[in-house]
C-alpha positions as CSV (number, residue, x, y, z in Angstrom):
1,X,106.1,61.1,118.4
2,X,104.7,63.7,116.0
3,X,105.5,67.4,116.0
4,X,103.8,69.1,118.9
5,X,101.8,71.4,116.7
6,X,100.5,69.5,113.8
7,X,97.4,67.7,112.4
8,X,97.1,64.6,114.5
9,X,96.3,61.2,113.0
10,X,92.8,59.8,113.6
11,X,93.1,56.1,114.0
12,X,90.7,53.3,114.7
13,X,90.7,52.1,118.3
14,X,92.2,48.8,117.1
15,X,95.1,50.7,115.3
16,X,95.7,52.9,118.3
17,X,96.3,50.1,120.8
18,X,99.0,48.8,118.5
19,X,101.1,51.6,120.0
20,X,101.2,49.6,123.3
21,X,104.3,47.4,123.5
22,X,104.9,44.4,125.8
23,X,105.8,45.5,129.4
24,X,104.6,49.0,128.8
25,X,103.2,51.3,131.5
26,X,99.7,52.3,130.5
27,X,97.7,55.0,132.4
28,X,93.9,54.8,131.9
29,X,92.0,58.0,132.5
30,X,88.4,58.1,133.7
31,X,86.2,57.3,136.6
32,X,83.7,54.7,137.7
33,X,80.4,54.2,135.9
34,X,81.8,55.1,132.5
35,X,82.5,58.7,133.4
36,X,85.2,59.9,130.9
37,X,86.2,56.3,130.4
38,X,88.0,55.5,127.1
39,X,85.8,52.4,126.6
40,X,86.5,51.9,122.9
41,X,90.2,51.8,123.6
42,X,89.9,49.4,126.5
43,X,87.7,47.1,124.4
44,X,90.2,47.3,121.5
45,X,93.1,46.4,123.8
46,X,91.2,43.4,125.1
47,X,90.4,42.3,121.6
48,X,94.0,42.6,120.5
49,X,95.2,40.5,123.4
50,X,92.5,37.9,122.8
51,X,93.4,37.7,119.1
52,X,97.2,37.9,119.1
53,X,98.3,37.3,122.7
54,X,99.9,40.7,122.8
55,X,100.8,43.0,124.5
56,X,101.8,41.2,127.6
57,X,103.1,42.0,131.1
58,X,101.6,45.5,131.2
59,X,101.7,47.9,134.2
60,X,98.4,49.7,134.4
61,X,97.7,52.8,136.5
62,X,94.3,54.5,137.1
63,X,93.0,57.1,139.6
64,X,89.4,56.4,140.4
65,X,87.7,53.1,139.8
66,X,87.4,52.2,136.1
67,X,84.3,50.0,135.4
68,X,80.7,49.4,136.0
69,X,80.7,46.2,138.2
70,X,79.3,44.4,135.1
71,X,82.4,43.4,133.1
72,X,83.3,46.9,131.7
73,X,86.3,49.1,132.4
74,X,89.3,47.5,133.9
75,X,87.5,44.1,133.9
76,X,88.1,44.0,130.2
77,X,91.9,43.8,130.9
78,X,91.6,41.2,133.8
79,X,94.0,38.6,132.5
80,X,97.3,37.9,134.3
81,X,99.1,37.4,131.0
82,X,98.0,40.8,129.7
83,X,98.6,42.6,133.0
84,X,101.5,42.2,135.4
85,X,100.9,45.1,137.8
86,X,98.0,47.4,138.6
87,X,98.2,50.6,140.7
88,X,94.9,52.1,141.4
89,X,92.8,54.0,144.0
90,X,89.5,52.1,143.7
91,X,89.1,48.5,142.7
92,X,85.4,47.8,143.4
93,X,84.2,48.8,140.0
94,X,86.1,45.9,138.5
95,X,85.5,42.7,140.5
96,X,87.4,40.6,137.9
97,X,90.6,42.7,138.3
98,X,90.2,42.8,142.1
99,X,90.0,39.0,142.1
100,X,93.4,38.8,140.3
101,X,94.8,40.9,143.1
102,X,93.2,39.0,145.9
103,X,94.4,35.7,144.4
104,X,98.0,37.1,144.1
105,X,98.0,36.5,140.3
106,X,99.2,40.1,139.7
107,X,101.2,42.7,141.6
108,X,98.7,45.1,143.0
109,X,98.8,48.4,144.8
110,X,96.1,50.6,146.3
111,X,97.0,54.3,146.7
112,X,94.8,57.3,147.7
113,X,93.0,58.7,144.7
114,X,94.1,62.2,145.5
115,X,97.7,61.1,145.8
116,X,97.6,59.5,142.3
117,X,95.8,62.6,140.9
118,X,98.4,65.0,142.3
119,X,101.3,62.7,141.5
120,X,100.4,63.1,137.8
121,X,100.8,66.9,138.2
122,X,104.2,66.4,139.9
123,X,105.3,64.0,137.2
124,X,104.2,66.6,134.6
125,X,106.6,69.1,136.2
126,X,109.5,66.8,136.0
127,X,109.6,66.3,139.8
128,X,110.6,63.0,141.4
129,X,107.3,62.4,143.1
130,X,104.7,63.7,145.5
131,X,105.4,64.6,149.1
132,X,102.2,64.7,151.3
133,X,101.0,63.7,154.8
134,X,98.0,61.9,153.1
135,X,98.2,58.2,153.9
136,X,100.1,58.4,157.2
137,X,98.9,55.9,159.7
138,X,96.9,54.0,157.1
139,X,97.7,50.8,155.2
140,X,99.4,53.0,152.6
141,X,102.1,53.9,155.1
142,X,105.1,51.7,154.4
143,X,105.3,51.1,158.2
144,X,102.1,49.1,157.8
145,X,101.5,47.7,154.3
146,X,102.9,50.4,151.9
147,X,99.7,50.1,149.7
148,X,100.7,46.5,148.7
149,X,97.7,44.2,148.3
150,X,99.2,40.8,148.3
151,X,102.3,38.7,148.9
152,X,103.3,38.8,145.3
153,X,103.7,42.6,145.5
154,X,107.1,43.4,147.0
155,X,108.5,46.6,145.5
156,X,108.1,49.8,147.7
157,X,106.6,52.6,145.7
158,X,105.8,54.7,148.8
159,X,108.4,55.9,151.3
160,X,108.1,57.4,154.8
161,X,110.1,60.6,155.0
162,X,110.7,63.6,157.2
163,X,110.8,67.1,155.7
164,X,111.1,70.4,157.5
165,X,110.5,68.7,160.9
166,X,107.3,66.9,159.8
167,X,106.7,63.4,158.6
168,X,105.2,62.7,155.3
169,X,104.9,60.0,152.6
170,X,106.7,60.2,149.3
171,X,105.0,58.7,146.2
172,X,107.3,58.0,143.4
173,X,106.6,59.5,140.0
174,X,105.8,56.8,137.3
175,X,107.2,56.7,133.8
176,X,104.1,56.5,131.5
177,X,104.5,54.9,128.1
178,X,101.0,55.3,126.9
179,X,98.0,57.3,128.2
180,X,94.5,56.4,127.3
181,X,92.2,59.3,127.9
182,X,88.8,60.6,126.7
183,X,87.3,64.0,125.8
184,X,84.2,65.1,123.9
185,X,85.7,67.0,121.0
186,X,89.1,67.3,119.4
187,X,90.1,69.6,116.6
188,X,92.5,68.3,114.0
189,X,95.5,69.5,116.0
190,X,94.5,67.5,119.0
191,X,93.1,70.3,121.2
192,X,90.5,68.7,123.5
193,X,87.2,70.0,125.0
194,X,85.1,68.2,127.6
195,X,81.7,69.8,127.1
196,X,79.6,66.6,127.4
197,X,81.8,64.8,130.0
198,X,80.4,64.3,133.5
199,X,83.7,65.5,135.0
200,X,87.0,67.0,134.1
201,X,89.2,64.6,136.2
202,X,92.9,64.4,135.5
203,X,93.0,64.8,131.7
204,X,95.4,67.7,131.5
205,X,97.8,66.4,134.2
206,X,97.8,62.9,132.7
207,X,98.6,64.2,129.2
208,X,101.3,66.5,130.5
209,X,102.8,63.8,132.7
210,X,102.9,61.3,129.8
211,X,104.5,63.9,127.6
212,X,107.1,64.7,130.3
213,X,108.2,61.1,130.6
214,X,108.4,60.5,126.8
215,X,105.2,58.6,126.4
216,X,102.3,58.7,123.8
217,X,98.9,60.3,124.5
218,X,95.9,58.7,122.8
219,X,92.6,60.6,123.1
220,X,89.2,59.0,122.4
221,X,86.7,61.6,121.3
222,X,83.1,61.8,120.1
223,X,83.7,64.6,117.5
224,X,86.5,65.9,115.4
225,X,86.4,69.6,114.4
226,X,88.5,71.6,112.0
227,X,91.8,72.8,113.3
228,X,91.8,76.0,115.3
229,X,88.0,76.3,115.5
230,X,87.5,75.4,119.2
231,X,87.2,78.2,121.7
232,X,90.5,78.5,123.6
233,X,88.7,78.9,127.0
234,X,87.0,75.5,126.4
235,X,90.1,73.7,125.5
236,X,91.3,71.9,128.7
237,X,94.0,69.8,127.1
238,X,96.1,71.5,124.3
239,X,97.1,69.6,121.2
240,X,100.8,70.0,122.0
241,X,100.5,67.2,124.5
242,X,98.2,64.9,122.4
243,X,99.6,62.5,119.8
244,X,96.8,60.4,118.4
245,X,93.0,60.7,118.2
246,X,90.4,57.9,118.1
247,X,86.9,58.8,117.0
248,X,83.9,57.1,118.6
249,X,80.6,58.7,117.6
250,X,78.7,56.3,119.9
251,X,80.6,57.4,123.0
252,X,78.3,57.5,126.0
253,X,78.4,60.0,128.8
254,X,78.2,57.2,131.5
255,X,77.6,53.5,131.4
256,X,73.9,54.1,132.1
257,X,73.0,57.0,129.8
258,X,73.8,58.6,126.5
259,X,73.7,62.1,127.8
260,X,72.3,64.0,130.8
261,X,72.6,67.7,130.4
262,X,72.2,68.2,134.1
263,X,75.7,66.6,134.5
264,X,77.3,69.2,132.4
265,X,75.6,72.5,133.3
266,X,73.5,72.6,130.1
267,X,70.3,72.2,132.1
268,X,69.3,72.4,135.7
269,X,67.0,69.5,136.7
270,X,64.2,70.1,139.2
271,X,65.0,68.8,142.6
272,X,61.7,66.9,142.6
273,X,63.0,64.8,139.8
274,X,65.6,63.2,142.1
275,X,65.0,59.9,143.8
276,X,63.5,59.7,147.3
277,X,65.0,57.4,149.9
278,X,62.5,54.6,150.9
279,X,61.8,53.9,154.5
280,X,64.4,51.7,156.1
281,X,67.9,51.7,157.8
282,X,69.5,53.6,154.9
283,X,67.1,56.4,155.3
284,X,67.5,56.5,159.1
285,X,71.3,56.7,158.7
286,X,71.1,59.5,156.1
287,X,68.5,61.5,158.1
288,X,70.6,61.3,161.3
289,X,73.9,62.0,159.4
290,X,72.3,65.1,157.7
291,X,71.7,66.5,161.2
292,X,75.5,67.2,161.4
293,X,75.3,69.7,158.5
294,X,75.4,73.3,159.4
295,X,74.0,76.0,157.0
296,X,76.7,77.2,154.7
297,X,78.8,74.1,155.0
298,X,80.9,72.6,152.3
299,X,80.1,68.9,152.4
300,X,81.6,65.7,150.9
301,X,79.7,62.5,150.4
302,X,81.3,59.0,150.0
303,X,79.9,56.3,147.7
304,X,77.3,53.9,149.0
305,X,75.4,54.5,152.2
306,X,76.5,58.2,152.5
307,X,75.1,59.2,149.1
308,X,71.7,59.1,150.7
309,X,72.6,62.3,152.5
310,X,72.3,64.2,149.2
311,X,68.8,62.9,148.7
312,X,67.8,63.7,152.2
313,X,69.2,67.2,151.7
314,X,67.1,67.6,148.6
315,X,63.9,66.6,150.1
316,X,64.2,68.8,153.1
317,X,65.3,71.9,151.2
318,X,68.7,71.9,152.7
319,X,70.4,72.0,149.3
320,X,69.8,75.8,149.2
321,X,72.1,76.2,152.2
322,X,75.1,74.0,151.5
323,X,77.5,73.0,148.8
324,X,78.5,69.5,148.1
325,X,82.0,68.8,146.8
326,X,83.0,65.5,145.3
327,X,86.5,64.2,144.5
328,X,85.9,64.1,140.8
329,X,85.9,67.9,140.9
330,X,82.4,69.2,141.3
331,X,81.2,71.9,143.7
332,X,77.5,72.4,144.4
333,X,74.5,70.5,143.0
334,X,73.4,67.0,143.9
335,X,75.8,64.1,143.6
336,X,74.6,61.2,141.6
337,X,74.5,57.9,143.4
338,X,75.2,54.2,142.7
339,X,77.5,53.3,139.8
340,X,77.4,56.9,138.5
341,X,79.0,58.3,141.7
342,X,81.2,61.2,140.6
343,X,78.7,62.8,138.3
344,X,76.7,65.6,139.8
345,X,73.3,67.1,138.8
346,X,73.3,71.0,138.7
347,X,76.9,71.6,139.8
348,X,77.9,75.2,140.4
349,X,81.5,74.6,139.4
350,X,83.6,71.8,137.9
351,X,87.4,71.7,138.7
352,X,90.1,69.4,137.6
353,X,90.6,66.6,140.2
354,X,94.1,67.5,141.4
355,X,92.9,71.0,142.3
356,X,89.9,69.6,144.1
357,X,92.2,67.3,146.2
358,X,94.3,70.4,147.0
359,X,91.2,71.9,148.5
360,X,90.3,68.7,150.4
361,X,93.8,68.2,151.7
362,X,94.0,71.8,152.8
363,X,91.0,71.5,155.0
364,X,88.4,73.1,152.7
365,X,85.6,70.7,153.6
366,X,83.5,71.5,156.7
367,X,82.2,67.9,157.1
368,X,82.5,64.6,155.2
369,X,80.2,61.6,155.2
370,X,81.9,58.3,154.4
371,X,81.0,54.6,154.6
372,X,82.3,52.0,157.1
373,X,82.8,48.3,156.5
374,X,84.6,47.7,159.8
375,X,85.2,49.9,162.9
376,X,87.5,48.8,165.8
377,X,88.2,49.7,169.4
378,X,90.7,52.3,168.4
379,X,88.3,54.1,166.2
380,X,90.0,52.8,163.0
381,X,87.8,52.3,160.0
382,X,88.2,49.9,157.1
383,X,86.5,50.4,153.8
384,X,89.2,49.2,151.5
385,X,89.7,45.4,152.0
386,X,87.7,43.1,154.2
387,X,87.0,39.4,154.0
388,X,87.1,38.4,150.3
389,X,86.2,42.0,149.2
390,X,88.7,44.4,147.7
391,X,87.0,47.8,147.2
392,X,90.1,50.1,147.5
393,X,90.3,53.4,149.2
394,X,89.3,55.8,146.4
395,X,89.3,59.3,147.7
396,X,88.5,58.2,151.3
397,X,91.9,58.7,152.7
398,X,92.3,62.2,151.4
399,X,88.9,63.2,152.5
400,X,89.1,61.7,156.0
401,X,92.5,63.0,156.8
402,X,91.9,66.6,155.5
403,X,88.5,67.3,157.1
404,X,87.9,68.5,160.6
405,X,84.5,66.8,161.1
406,X,84.1,63.3,159.7
407,X,80.8,61.2,160.0
408,X,81.0,57.5,159.1
409,X,77.7,56.0,158.0
410,X,76.5,52.4,157.8
411,X,74.2,49.8,159.2
412,X,75.2,48.3,162.6
413,X,75.6,44.8,161.1
414,X,75.6,43.5,157.5
415,X,74.4,40.6,155.5
416,X,70.7,39.8,156.0
417,X,69.9,42.6,158.4
418,X,66.1,43.3,158.6
419,X,65.0,46.3,160.6
420,X,61.5,47.7,161.0
421,X,61.5,51.5,161.1
422,X,58.7,53.3,162.7
423,X,57.9,57.0,162.3
424,X,55.1,57.2,164.9
425,X,56.2,56.5,167.5
426,X,59.8,57.0,166.3
427,X,62.1,54.0,166.6
428,X,63.2,50.7,165.2
429,X,62.9,47.0,165.8
430,X,65.5,44.5,164.7
431,X,63.6,41.6,163.1
432,X,66.6,39.7,161.9
433,X,70.3,40.6,162.7
434,X,73.0,40.8,160.1
435,X,75.4,37.9,159.8
436,X,78.5,40.1,159.8
437,X,79.6,42.3,162.7
438,X,81.0,45.7,161.7
439,X,82.3,46.7,165.2
440,X,85.3,44.4,165.6
441,X,88.3,44.3,167.9
442,X,90.8,45.2,165.1
443,X,90.0,46.1,161.5
444,X,91.6,44.0,158.8
445,X,93.0,47.0,157.1
446,X,93.4,50.6,158.4
447,X,91.9,53.0,155.9
448,X,91.2,55.6,158.6
449,X,93.4,55.9,161.7
450,X,91.6,56.8,164.9
451,X,95.0,57.6,166.6
452,X,96.0,60.1,163.9
453,X,92.5,61.7,164.0
454,X,92.8,62.3,167.7
455,X,96.3,63.7,167.2
456,X,94.9,66.1,164.5
457,X,92.0,67.1,166.7
458,X,89.3,65.8,164.3
459,X,85.7,65.4,165.4
460,X,84.6,61.9,164.4
461,X,81.1,60.3,164.6
462,X,80.0,56.8,163.6
463,X,76.3,56.8,162.7
464,X,74.1,53.6,162.4
465,X,70.4,52.9,162.3
466,X,70.4,52.1,166.0
467,X,73.3,53.8,167.7
468,X,75.7,56.7,167.3
469,X,79.3,56.8,168.6
470,X,81.9,59.4,168.9
471,X,85.7,59.0,169.0
472,X,87.4,59.9,172.2
473,X,90.8,59.4,173.8
474,X,89.3,56.4,175.6
475,X,88.0,54.8,172.4
476,X,84.4,54.9,171.1
477,X,81.7,56.4,173.2
478,X,78.1,55.6,172.8
479,X,76.2,58.9,172.6
480,X,72.8,58.1,171.0
481,X,70.5,55.1,170.8
482,X,67.4,54.7,168.6
483,X,64.1,54.4,170.5
484,X,63.1,50.8,170.8
485,X,66.7,49.6,171.0
486,X,67.9,47.5,173.9
487,X,71.4,48.7,174.5
488,X,72.7,45.4,175.9
489,X,70.9,43.1,173.4
490,X,71.0,45.2,170.2
491,X,74.2,47.1,170.6
492,X,76.8,45.9,173.1
493,X,76.2,42.2,172.5
494,X,76.7,42.8,168.7
495,X,80.2,44.4,169.2
496,X,83.6,42.7,169.7
497,X,84.7,45.3,172.1
498,X,83.2,47.5,174.9
499,X,82.6,51.1,174.1
500,X,82.4,53.8,176.7
501,X,78.8,54.0,177.9
502,X,77.5,56.8,180.1
503,X,74.0,58.0,179.5
504,X,73.3,58.0,175.8
505,X,70.5,60.2,174.6
506,X,67.7,59.1,172.1
507,X,68.5,59.6,168.4
508,X,66.4,62.5,166.9
509,X,62.8,61.6,166.0
510,X,63.3,63.2,162.6
511,X,65.7,60.4,161.7
512,X,62.8,58.0,161.6
513,X,60.5,60.1,159.4
514,X,58.5,58.4,156.7
515,X,59.6,58.9,153.1
516,X,57.8,61.9,151.5
517,X,55.2,61.3,148.8
518,X,55.8,62.9,145.4
519,X,53.9,65.6,143.7
520,X,52.3,63.7,140.7
521,X,53.4,66.6,138.4
522,X,57.0,65.7,139.1
523,X,57.9,68.8,141.1
524,X,59.5,69.1,144.5
525,X,58.5,66.2,146.8
526,X,55.7,66.9,149.2
527,X,57.4,66.8,152.6
528,X,55.9,67.7,156.0
529,X,59.1,67.0,158.0
530,X,61.2,70.0,159.1
531,X,64.9,70.1,158.1
532,X,67.1,68.4,160.7
533,X,70.3,70.4,160.3
534,X,69.8,72.2,163.7
535,X,68.9,69.1,165.6
536,X,71.5,67.5,167.9
């Protein structure tokens, strides 16, 4: 390790990954969709192994999903000779690595994204780990699965503890041998700025944690400046915790684009330039879910179906009255969807991820909208592992356990569902039912605990294109049904359990509105539908 305050070596990516020994613990920074992903270093590590067969038996940690679902990110390292163990929050961005876990070819853990993020900060301070209630009652709780994903994974890295009369989980601090992170610019002394990155994430905490445990910090950057020339208020990671630099002038902001200034506050994009949701079940769910947003609310959106809520808010003018907050650290603006989830257009503020999760865990969100792969009779929700799919929990557990009002969003069934949506008269007609039921007797994995939610006094809704349920002490209660829906045929007969059914009311007509047409000049979408945030 070099002196803390010195000119740092600038190595090629291939030379830098020579610093990784067999059986090392490597922490990879970044988020899904190429956001702050050290792609050059990952490709170099994959090349080294393919060429030399070394290093072997690595333990790899990451917070958010690393990859693009198309062979990038963690998929580059998906070889059970190269990697022995992976600990991560989200696995869906790297199907190849997820397959190794599902086939028990590697040891594999899924921990909450916020817990890993905050664990880095605890590790940086020399503390033995993170104590938090986040994860209680879910598959991360060692009384259930302890975050272990297969039979090959046997070591307990999460413990159930009692402290000051309350129960919590204890996540053990890792020892990090090498950290691979990314910034935009470094000066010769290793000071890092993130001006073109689509998020700040855990860069500082990761570098400090690696330094505290005696490891080596390798930073991939797009530019190298003269020593001492970067503005100190822009330096987010000081050179005293950086050991080696790797220059990549072709570094992209995300896997889809070279650079979007609206992701970094350099430019505010017109709302009318954002996509409009097409007519269909996703639009119905987003419109109905958005009705749960009160003016002035701080709102979180999950990846997938819920990210349509942001587009709905944009087209109705609701964006001026609320603030979105995403786990990658942004507050305000409009979250990007799809593979770039985590980047935000027109953000008002960008925080480091551990601080954002402090805000979430402390109840800072007013309402959160998350997806649902499975829902059971107890109100439990599974989004992390179902059938042959390993998605991982991401920030889902932190968000759903720390927020008073939670709205789960999804179609009623999956796999081949074909629904006709009518705006006038409002309603739906199921033309072809999905092959897979989402409302099952017992979920395959508990990512959200209905029992704990009731104990915490949370308000929980489950919104689909044809029905809306709420969580009660007696289980799920059917509270709304879409016009044109036969309750017995289209709802109850498609569930593996019986919900409480009193007299459900019709879903709001605004949920079935037609998609607005666009102003041909590219301005705000033309929209004649009134905002739905006051409708119930």
